[in-house]
mmCIF file of the N, C-alpha and C atoms, coordinates in Angstrom:
data_MODEL
# 
_entry.id   MODEL 
# 
loop_
_atom_site.group_PDB 
_atom_site.id 
_atom_site.type_symbol 
_atom_site.label_atom_id 
_atom_site.label_alt_id 
_atom_site.label_comp_id 
_atom_site.label_asym_id 
_atom_site.label_entity_id 
_atom_site.label_seq_id 
_atom_site.pdbx_PDB_ins_code 
_atom_site.Cartn_x 
_atom_site.Cartn_y 
_atom_site.Cartn_z 
_atom_site.occupancy 
_atom_site.B_iso_or_equiv 
_atom_site.pdbx_formal_charge 
_atom_site.auth_seq_id 
_atom_site.auth_comp_id 
_atom_site.auth_asym_id 
_atom_site.auth_atom_id 
_atom_site.pdbx_PDB_model_num 
ATOM 1   N N  . MET A 1 1  ? 39.111 15.382 287.918 1.00 0.00 ? 1  MET A N  1 
ATOM 2   C CA . MET A 1 1  ? 39.967 16.125 287.018 1.00 0.00 ? 1  MET A CA 1 
ATOM 3   C C  . MET A 1 1  ? 40.847 15.118 286.265 1.00 0.00 ? 1  MET A C  1 
ATOM 4   N N  . PRO A 1 2  ? 40.884 15.203 284.931 1.00 0.00 ? 2  PRO A N  1 
ATOM 5   C CA . PRO A 1 2  ? 41.682 14.240 284.169 1.00 0.00 ? 2  PRO A CA 1 
ATOM 6   C C  . PRO A 1 2  ? 43.186 14.456 284.368 1.00 0.00 ? 2  PRO A C  1 
ATOM 7   N N  . TYR A 1 3  ? 43.904 13.376 284.241 1.00 0.00 ? 3  TYR A N  1 
ATOM 8   C CA . TYR A 1 3  ? 45.358 13.397 284.392 1.00 0.00 ? 3  TYR A CA 1 
ATOM 9   C C  . TYR A 1 3  ? 45.989 13.860 283.082 1.00 0.00 ? 3  TYR A C  1 
ATOM 10  N N  . ILE A 1 4  ? 46.923 14.819 283.135 1.00 0.00 ? 4  ILE A N  1 
ATOM 11  C CA . ILE A 1 4  ? 47.603 15.338 281.953 1.00 0.00 ? 4  ILE A CA 1 
ATOM 12  C C  . ILE A 1 4  ? 49.084 15.004 282.070 1.00 0.00 ? 4  ILE A C  1 
ATOM 13  N N  . THR A 1 5  ? 49.613 14.356 281.032 1.00 0.00 ? 5  THR A N  1 
ATOM 14  C CA . THR A 1 5  ? 51.027 13.999 281.054 1.00 0.00 ? 5  THR A CA 1 
ATOM 15  C C  . THR A 1 5  ? 51.880 15.225 280.711 1.00 0.00 ? 5  THR A C  1 
ATOM 16  N N  . THR A 1 6  ? 53.155 15.116 281.013 1.00 0.00 ? 6  THR A N  1 
ATOM 17  C CA . THR A 1 6  ? 54.081 16.201 280.693 1.00 0.00 ? 6  THR A CA 1 
ATOM 18  C C  . THR A 1 6  ? 54.112 16.441 279.189 1.00 0.00 ? 6  THR A C  1 
ATOM 19  N N  . GLY A 1 7  ? 54.098 15.375 278.406 1.00 0.00 ? 7  GLY A N  1 
ATOM 20  C CA . GLY A 1 7  ? 54.110 15.492 276.942 1.00 0.00 ? 7  GLY A CA 1 
ATOM 21  C C  . GLY A 1 7  ? 52.883 16.232 276.425 1.00 0.00 ? 7  GLY A C  1 
ATOM 22  N N  . GLU A 1 8  ? 51.739 15.928 277.013 1.00 0.00 ? 8  GLU A N  1 
ATOM 23  C CA . GLU A 1 8  ? 50.509 16.614 276.608 1.00 0.00 ? 8  GLU A CA 1 
ATOM 24  C C  . GLU A 1 8  ? 50.588 18.101 276.953 1.00 0.00 ? 8  GLU A C  1 
ATOM 25  N N  . ARG A 1 9  ? 51.123 18.391 278.102 1.00 0.00 ? 9  ARG A N  1 
ATOM 26  C CA . ARG A 1 9  ? 51.241 19.786 278.532 1.00 0.00 ? 9  ARG A CA 1 
ATOM 27  C C  . ARG A 1 9  ? 52.185 20.562 277.612 1.00 0.00 ? 9  ARG A C  1 
ATOM 28  N N  . ILE A 1 10 ? 53.304 19.934 277.245 1.00 0.00 ? 10 ILE A N  1 
ATOM 29  C CA . ILE A 1 10 ? 54.252 20.575 276.333 1.00 0.00 ? 10 ILE A CA 1 
ATOM 30  C C  . ILE A 1 10 ? 53.581 20.818 274.983 1.00 0.00 ? 10 ILE A C  1 
ATOM 31  N N  . GLY A 1 11 ? 52.847 19.820 274.492 1.00 0.00 ? 11 GLY A N  1 
ATOM 32  C CA . GLY A 1 11 ? 52.138 19.979 273.218 1.00 0.00 ? 11 GLY A CA 1 
ATOM 33  C C  . GLY A 1 11 ? 51.118 21.099 273.271 1.00 0.00 ? 11 GLY A C  1 
ATOM 34  N N  . TYR A 1 12 ? 50.397 21.174 274.363 1.00 0.00 ? 12 TYR A N  1 
ATOM 35  C CA . TYR A 1 12 ? 49.403 22.249 274.542 1.00 0.00 ? 12 TYR A CA 1 
ATOM 36  C C  . TYR A 1 12 ? 50.078 23.616 274.524 1.00 0.00 ? 12 TYR A C  1 
ATOM 37  N N  . ASP A 1 13 ? 51.180 23.745 275.267 1.00 0.00 ? 13 ASP A N  1 
ATOM 38  C CA . ASP A 1 13 ? 51.886 25.028 275.323 1.00 0.00 ? 13 ASP A CA 1 
ATOM 39  C C  . ASP A 1 13 ? 52.451 25.413 273.968 1.00 0.00 ? 13 ASP A C  1 
ATOM 40  N N  . ARG A 1 14 ? 52.998 24.447 273.247 1.00 0.00 ? 14 ARG A N  1 
ATOM 41  C CA . ARG A 1 14 ? 53.520 24.741 271.901 1.00 0.00 ? 14 ARG A CA 1 
ATOM 42  C C  . ARG A 1 14 ? 52.397 25.198 270.975 1.00 0.00 ? 14 ARG A C  1 
ATOM 43  N N  . GLY A 1 15 ? 51.269 24.535 271.063 1.00 0.00 ? 15 GLY A N  1 
ATOM 44  C CA . GLY A 1 15 ? 50.128 24.911 270.227 1.00 0.00 ? 15 GLY A CA 1 
ATOM 45  C C  . GLY A 1 15 ? 49.673 26.335 270.489 1.00 0.00 ? 15 GLY A C  1 
ATOM 46  N N  . LYS A 1 16 ? 49.670 26.723 271.761 1.00 0.00 ? 16 LYS A N  1 
ATOM 47  C CA . LYS A 1 16 ? 49.277 28.095 272.103 1.00 0.00 ? 16 LYS A CA 1 
ATOM 48  C C  . LYS A 1 16 ? 50.249 29.095 271.490 1.00 0.00 ? 16 LYS A C  1 
ATOM 49  N N  . VAL A 1 17 ? 51.538 28.838 271.601 1.00 0.00 ? 17 VAL A N  1 
ATOM 50  C CA . VAL A 1 17 ? 52.549 29.755 271.078 1.00 0.00 ? 17 VAL A CA 1 
ATOM 51  C C  . VAL A 1 17 ? 52.471 29.811 269.562 1.00 0.00 ? 17 VAL A C  1 
ATOM 52  N N  . GLU A 1 18 ? 52.388 28.654 268.909 1.00 0.00 ? 18 GLU A N  1 
ATOM 53  C CA . GLU A 1 18 ? 52.331 28.621 267.451 1.00 0.00 ? 18 GLU A CA 1 
ATOM 54  C C  . GLU A 1 18 ? 51.075 29.299 266.939 1.00 0.00 ? 18 GLU A C  1 
ATOM 55  N N  . GLY A 1 19 ? 49.967 29.113 267.600 1.00 0.00 ? 19 GLY A N  1 
ATOM 56  C CA . GLY A 1 19 ? 48.725 29.772 267.196 1.00 0.00 ? 19 GLY A CA 1 
ATOM 57  C C  . GLY A 1 19 ? 48.824 31.276 267.312 1.00 0.00 ? 19 GLY A C  1 
ATOM 58  N N  . LYS A 1 20 ? 49.484 31.742 268.354 1.00 0.00 ? 20 LYS A N  1 
ATOM 59  C CA . LYS A 1 20 ? 49.662 33.173 268.546 1.00 0.00 ? 20 LYS A CA 1 
ATOM 60  C C  . LYS A 1 20 ? 50.535 33.754 267.453 1.00 0.00 ? 20 LYS A C  1 
ATOM 61  N N  . ILE A 1 21 ? 51.613 33.040 267.105 1.00 0.00 ? 21 ILE A N  1 
ATOM 62  C CA . ILE A 1 21 ? 52.520 33.511 266.056 1.00 0.00 ? 21 ILE A CA 1 
ATOM 63  C C  . ILE A 1 21 ? 51.791 33.568 264.717 1.00 0.00 ? 21 ILE A C  1 
ATOM 64  N N  . GLU A 1 22 ? 51.020 32.533 264.412 1.00 0.00 ? 22 GLU A N  1 
ATOM 65  C CA . GLU A 1 22 ? 50.268 32.514 263.159 1.00 0.00 ? 22 GLU A CA 1 
ATOM 66  C C  . GLU A 1 22 ? 49.269 33.664 263.106 1.00 0.00 ? 22 GLU A C  1 
ATOM 67  N N  . GLY A 1 23 ? 48.623 33.947 264.211 1.00 0.00 ? 23 GLY A N  1 
ATOM 68  C CA . GLY A 1 23 ? 47.676 35.057 264.261 1.00 0.00 ? 23 GLY A CA 1 
ATOM 69  C C  . GLY A 1 23 ? 48.353 36.393 264.053 1.00 0.00 ? 23 GLY A C  1 
ATOM 70  N N  . GLN A 1 24 ? 49.547 36.548 264.607 1.00 0.00 ? 24 GLN A N  1 
ATOM 71  C CA . GLN A 1 24 ? 50.290 37.792 264.435 1.00 0.00 ? 24 GLN A CA 1 
ATOM 72  C C  . GLN A 1 24 ? 50.716 37.960 262.981 1.00 0.00 ? 24 GLN A C  1 
ATOM 73  N N  . GLU A 1 25 ? 51.128 36.861 262.336 1.00 0.00 ? 25 GLU A N  1 
ATOM 74  C CA . GLU A 1 25 ? 51.539 36.945 260.938 1.00 0.00 ? 25 GLU A CA 1 
ATOM 75  C C  . GLU A 1 25 ? 50.343 37.275 260.043 1.00 0.00 ? 25 GLU A C  1 
ATOM 76  N N  . GLU A 1 26 ? 49.197 36.688 260.330 1.00 0.00 ? 26 GLU A N  1 
ATOM 77  C CA . GLU A 1 26 ? 47.998 36.999 259.553 1.00 0.00 ? 26 GLU A CA 1 
ATOM 78  C C  . GLU A 1 26 ? 47.637 38.477 259.684 1.00 0.00 ? 26 GLU A C  1 
ATOM 79  N N  . LYS A 1 27 ? 47.763 39.024 260.879 1.00 0.00 ? 27 LYS A N  1 
ATOM 80  C CA . LYS A 1 27 ? 47.474 40.438 261.108 1.00 0.00 ? 27 LYS A CA 1 
ATOM 81  C C  . LYS A 1 27 ? 48.460 41.305 260.341 1.00 0.00 ? 27 LYS A C  1 
ATOM 82  N N  . ALA A 1 28 ? 49.758 40.938 260.355 1.00 0.00 ? 28 ALA A N  1 
ATOM 83  C CA . ALA A 1 28 ? 50.778 41.690 259.633 1.00 0.00 ? 28 ALA A CA 1 
ATOM 84  C C  . ALA A 1 28 ? 50.484 41.680 258.135 1.00 0.00 ? 28 ALA A C  1 
ATOM 85  N N  . ILE A 1 29 ? 50.043 40.546 257.615 1.00 0.00 ? 29 ILE A N  1 
ATOM 86  C CA . ILE A 1 29 ? 49.710 40.450 256.188 1.00 0.00 ? 29 ILE A CA 1 
ATOM 87  C C  . ILE A 1 29 ? 48.513 41.326 255.861 1.00 0.00 ? 29 ILE A C  1 
ATOM 88  N N  . SER A 1 30 ? 47.517 41.320 256.713 1.00 0.00 ? 30 SER A N  1 
ATOM 89  C CA . SER A 1 30 ? 46.337 42.162 256.503 1.00 0.00 ? 30 SER A CA 1 
ATOM 90  C C  . SER A 1 30 ? 46.713 43.641 256.474 1.00 0.00 ? 30 SER A C  1 
ATOM 91  N N  . ILE A 1 31 ? 47.546 44.049 257.412 1.00 0.00 ? 31 ILE A N  1 
ATOM 92  C CA . ILE A 1 31 ? 47.995 45.442 257.464 1.00 0.00 ? 31 ILE A CA 1 
ATOM 93  C C  . ILE A 1 31 ? 48.820 45.764 256.220 1.00 0.00 ? 31 ILE A C  1 
ATOM 94  N N  . ALA A 1 32 ? 49.709 44.850 255.844 1.00 0.00 ? 32 ALA A N  1 
ATOM 95  C CA . ALA A 1 32 ? 50.551 45.067 254.671 1.00 0.00 ? 32 ALA A CA 1 
ATOM 96  C C  . ALA A 1 32 ? 49.709 45.237 253.411 1.00 0.00 ? 32 ALA A C  1 
ATOM 97  N N  . LEU A 1 33 ? 48.671 44.440 253.275 1.00 0.00 ? 33 LEU A N  1 
ATOM 98  C CA . LEU A 1 33 ? 47.805 44.567 252.094 1.00 0.00 ? 33 LEU A CA 1 
ATOM 99  C C  . LEU A 1 33 ? 47.137 45.942 252.042 1.00 0.00 ? 33 LEU A C  1 
ATOM 100 N N  . ASN A 1 34 ? 46.698 46.428 253.185 1.00 0.00 ? 34 ASN A N  1 
ATOM 101 C CA . ASN A 1 34 ? 46.114 47.772 253.219 1.00 0.00 ? 34 ASN A CA 1 
ATOM 102 C C  . ASN A 1 34 ? 47.137 48.829 252.846 1.00 0.00 ? 34 ASN A C  1 
ATOM 103 N N  . MET A 1 35 ? 48.348 48.673 253.335 1.00 0.00 ? 35 MET A N  1 
ATOM 104 C CA . MET A 1 35 ? 49.406 49.635 253.033 1.00 0.00 ? 35 MET A CA 1 
ATOM 105 C C  . MET A 1 35 ? 49.801 49.563 251.556 1.00 0.00 ? 35 MET A C  1 
ATOM 106 N N  . LEU A 1 36 ? 49.829 48.345 250.996 1.00 0.00 ? 36 LEU A N  1 
ATOM 107 C CA . LEU A 1 36 ? 50.115 48.197 249.569 1.00 0.00 ? 36 LEU A CA 1 
ATOM 108 C C  . LEU A 1 36 ? 49.037 48.874 248.730 1.00 0.00 ? 36 LEU A C  1 
ATOM 109 N N  . ASN A 1 37 ? 47.785 48.730 249.147 1.00 0.00 ? 37 ASN A N  1 
ATOM 110 C CA . ASN A 1 37 ? 46.680 49.378 248.431 1.00 0.00 ? 37 ASN A CA 1 
ATOM 111 C C  . ASN A 1 37 ? 46.791 50.895 248.460 1.00 0.00 ? 37 ASN A C  1 
ATOM 112 N N  . ASP A 1 38 ? 47.447 51.432 249.485 1.00 0.00 ? 38 ASP A N  1 
ATOM 113 C CA . ASP A 1 38 ? 47.673 52.875 249.583 1.00 0.00 ? 38 ASP A CA 1 
ATOM 114 C C  . ASP A 1 38 ? 48.975 53.300 248.907 1.00 0.00 ? 38 ASP A C  1 
ATOM 115 N N  . ASN A 1 39 ? 49.623 52.337 248.216 1.00 0.00 ? 39 ASN A N  1 
ATOM 116 C CA . ASN A 1 39 ? 50.857 52.588 247.463 1.00 0.00 ? 39 ASN A CA 1 
ATOM 117 C C  . ASN A 1 39 ? 52.008 53.119 248.312 1.00 0.00 ? 39 ASN A C  1 
ATOM 118 N N  . LEU A 1 40 ? 52.123 52.634 249.534 1.00 0.00 ? 40 LEU A N  1 
ATOM 119 C CA . LEU A 1 40 ? 53.246 53.014 250.382 1.00 0.00 ? 40 LEU A CA 1 
ATOM 120 C C  . LEU A 1 40 ? 54.492 52.245 249.937 1.00 0.00 ? 40 LEU A C  1 
ATOM 121 N N  . PRO A 1 41 ? 55.678 52.802 250.144 1.00 0.00 ? 41 PRO A N  1 
ATOM 122 C CA . PRO A 1 41 ? 56.913 52.107 249.752 1.00 0.00 ? 41 PRO A CA 1 
ATOM 123 C C  . PRO A 1 41 ? 57.086 50.790 250.511 1.00 0.00 ? 41 PRO A C  1 
ATOM 124 N N  . LEU A 1 42 ? 57.638 49.793 249.825 1.00 0.00 ? 42 LEU A N  1 
ATOM 125 C CA . LEU A 1 42 ? 57.836 48.488 250.433 1.00 0.00 ? 42 LEU A CA 1 
ATOM 126 C C  . LEU A 1 42 ? 58.706 48.560 251.682 1.00 0.00 ? 42 LEU A C  1 
ATOM 127 N N  . GLU A 1 43 ? 59.709 49.429 251.672 1.00 0.00 ? 43 GLU A N  1 
ATOM 128 C CA . GLU A 1 43 ? 60.596 49.566 252.828 1.00 0.00 ? 43 GLU A CA 1 
ATOM 129 C C  . GLU A 1 43 ? 59.816 50.032 254.059 1.00 0.00 ? 43 GLU A C  1 
ATOM 130 N N  . THR A 1 44 ? 58.888 50.927 253.854 1.00 0.00 ? 44 THR A N  1 
ATOM 131 C CA . THR A 1 44 ? 58.061 51.434 254.958 1.00 0.00 ? 44 THR A CA 1 
ATOM 132 C C  . THR A 1 44 ? 57.163 50.323 255.492 1.00 0.00 ? 44 THR A C  1 
ATOM 133 N N  . ILE A 1 45 ? 56.542 49.591 254.581 1.00 0.00 ? 45 ILE A N  1 
ATOM 134 C CA . ILE A 1 45 ? 55.647 48.507 254.984 1.00 0.00 ? 45 ILE A CA 1 
ATOM 135 C C  . ILE A 1 45 ? 56.428 47.447 255.751 1.00 0.00 ? 45 ILE A C  1 
ATOM 136 N N  . ALA A 1 46 ? 57.600 47.117 255.265 1.00 0.00 ? 46 ALA A N  1 
ATOM 137 C CA . ALA A 1 46 ? 58.438 46.110 255.934 1.00 0.00 ? 46 ALA A CA 1 
ATOM 138 C C  . ALA A 1 46 ? 58.802 46.562 257.343 1.00 0.00 ? 46 ALA A C  1 
ATOM 139 N N  . ARG A 1 47 ? 59.136 47.831 257.474 1.00 0.00 ? 47 ARG A N  1 
ATOM 140 C CA . ARG A 1 47 ? 59.528 48.351 258.790 1.00 0.00 ? 47 ARG A CA 1 
ATOM 141 C C  . ARG A 1 47 ? 58.385 48.255 259.789 1.00 0.00 ? 47 ARG A C  1 
ATOM 142 N N  . PHE A 1 48 ? 57.175 48.548 259.367 1.00 0.00 ? 48 PHE A N  1 
ATOM 143 C CA . PHE A 1 48 ? 56.043 48.571 260.295 1.00 0.00 ? 48 PHE A CA 1 
ATOM 144 C C  . PHE A 1 48 ? 55.388 47.207 260.521 1.00 0.00 ? 48 PHE A C  1 
ATOM 145 N N  . THR A 1 49 ? 55.519 46.293 259.565 1.00 0.00 ? 49 THR A N  1 
ATOM 146 C CA . THR A 1 49 ? 54.852 44.998 259.707 1.00 0.00 ? 49 THR A CA 1 
ATOM 147 C C  . THR A 1 49 ? 55.791 43.873 260.129 1.00 0.00 ? 49 THR A C  1 
ATOM 148 N N  . GLY A 1 50 ? 57.081 44.049 259.906 1.00 0.00 ? 50 GLY A N  1 
ATOM 149 C CA . GLY A 1 50 ? 58.032 42.984 260.204 1.00 0.00 ? 50 GLY A CA 1 
ATOM 150 C C  . GLY A 1 50 ? 58.147 41.963 259.096 1.00 0.00 ? 50 GLY A C  1 
ATOM 151 N N  . LEU A 1 51 ? 57.415 42.150 258.014 1.00 0.00 ? 51 LEU A N  1 
ATOM 152 C CA . LEU A 1 51 ? 57.522 41.252 256.863 1.00 0.00 ? 51 LEU A CA 1 
ATOM 153 C C  . LEU A 1 51 ? 58.743 41.651 256.033 1.00 0.00 ? 51 LEU A C  1 
ATOM 154 N N  . THR A 1 52 ? 59.254 40.708 255.251 1.00 0.00 ? 52 THR A N  1 
ATOM 155 C CA . THR A 1 52 ? 60.417 40.988 254.422 1.00 0.00 ? 52 THR A CA 1 
ATOM 156 C C  . THR A 1 52 ? 59.983 41.573 253.080 1.00 0.00 ? 52 THR A C  1 
ATOM 157 N N  . ILE A 1 53 ? 60.929 42.202 252.394 1.00 0.00 ? 53 ILE A N  1 
ATOM 158 C CA . ILE A 1 53 ? 60.636 42.766 251.072 1.00 0.00 ? 53 ILE A CA 1 
ATOM 159 C C  . ILE A 1 53 ? 60.171 41.662 250.114 1.00 0.00 ? 53 ILE A C  1 
ATOM 160 N N  . PRO A 1 54 ? 60.844 40.490 250.058 1.00 0.00 ? 54 PRO A N  1 
ATOM 161 C CA . PRO A 1 54 ? 60.333 39.426 249.179 1.00 0.00 ? 54 PRO A CA 1 
ATOM 162 C C  . PRO A 1 54 ? 58.907 38.974 249.531 1.00 0.00 ? 54 PRO A C  1 
ATOM 163 N N  . GLN A 1 55 ? 58.575 38.918 250.812 1.00 0.00 ? 55 GLN A N  1 
ATOM 164 C CA . GLN A 1 55 ? 57.203 38.557 251.202 1.00 0.00 ? 55 GLN A CA 1 
ATOM 165 C C  . GLN A 1 55 ? 56.226 39.612 250.686 1.00 0.00 ? 55 GLN A C  1 
ATOM 166 N N  . LEU A 1 56 ? 56.605 40.870 250.798 1.00 0.00 ? 56 LEU A N  1 
ATOM 167 C CA . LEU A 1 56 ? 55.728 41.941 250.344 1.00 0.00 ? 56 LEU A CA 1 
ATOM 168 C C  . LEU A 1 56 ? 55.584 41.938 248.825 1.00 0.00 ? 56 LEU A C  1 
ATOM 169 N N  . GLN A 1 57 ? 56.660 41.641 248.122 1.00 0.00 ? 57 GLN A N  1 
ATOM 170 C CA . GLN A 1 57 ? 56.594 41.573 246.663 1.00 0.00 ? 57 GLN A CA 1 
ATOM 171 C C  . GLN A 1 57 ? 55.661 40.446 246.229 1.00 0.00 ? 57 GLN A C  1 
ATOM 172 N N  . LYS A 1 58 ? 55.704 39.328 246.951 1.00 0.00 ? 58 LYS A N  1 
ATOM 173 C CA . LYS A 1 58 ? 54.811 38.210 246.648 1.00 0.00 ? 58 LYS A CA 1 
ATOM 174 C C  . LYS A 1 58 ? 53.355 38.608 246.896 1.00 0.00 ? 58 LYS A C  1 
ATOM 175 N N  . LEU A 1 59 ? 53.106 39.285 248.023 1.00 0.00 ? 59 LEU A N  1 
ATOM 176 C CA . LEU A 1 59 ? 51.740 39.765 248.313 1.00 0.00 ? 59 LEU A CA 1 
ATOM 177 C C  . LEU A 1 59 ? 51.262 40.732 247.243 1.00 0.00 ? 59 LEU A C  1 
ATOM 178 N N  . GLN A 1 60 ? 52.172 41.620 246.849 1.00 0.00 ? 60 GLN A N  1 
ATOM 179 C CA . GLN A 1 60 ? 51.838 42.633 245.848 1.00 0.00 ? 60 GLN A CA 1 
ATOM 180 C C  . GLN A 1 60 ? 51.461 41.956 244.521 1.00 0.00 ? 60 GLN A C  1 
ATOM 181 N N  . ALA A 1 61 ? 52.224 40.948 244.119 1.00 0.00 ? 61 ALA A N  1 
ATOM 182 C CA . ALA A 1 61 ? 51.941 40.232 242.873 1.00 0.00 ? 61 ALA A CA 1 
ATOM 183 C C  . ALA A 1 61 ? 50.615 39.489 242.952 1.00 0.00 ? 61 ALA A C  1 
ATOM 184 N N  . GLN A 1 62 ? 50.314 38.923 244.113 1.00 0.00 ? 62 GLN A N  1 
ATOM 185 C CA . GLN A 1 62 ? 49.061 38.173 244.280 1.00 0.00 ? 62 GLN A CA 1 
ATOM 186 C C  . GLN A 1 62 ? 47.845 39.088 244.289 1.00 0.00 ? 62 GLN A C  1 
ATOM 187 N N  . SER A 1 63 ? 48.029 40.321 244.743 1.00 0.00 ? 63 SER A N  1 
ATOM 188 C CA . SER A 1 63 ? 46.879 41.228 244.865 1.00 0.00 ? 63 SER A CA 1 
ATOM 189 C C  . SER A 1 63 ? 46.597 41.991 243.581 1.00 0.00 ? 63 SER A C  1 
ATOM 190 N N  . GLU A 1 64 ? 47.465 41.843 242.600 1.00 0.00 ? 64 GLU A N  1 
ATOM 191 C CA . GLU A 1 64 ? 47.239 42.564 241.319 1.00 0.00 ? 64 GLU A CA 1 
ATOM 192 C C  . GLU A 1 64 ? 46.362 41.787 240.389 1.00 0.00 ? 64 GLU A C  1 
# 
């Protein structure tokens, strides 16, 4: 079994957490795009996805 240093272990754990956060944000964006396509109010989309109104406005502009 290979030897793993404390620094390597910390890096591995950080990578797992950061990857999970990025995946959650990608999912929120995907859901938000579907909700935008259904013309739901930005406030509603923000409440359900956790994205901010400026983030949603940027998505909306990019999808037009």
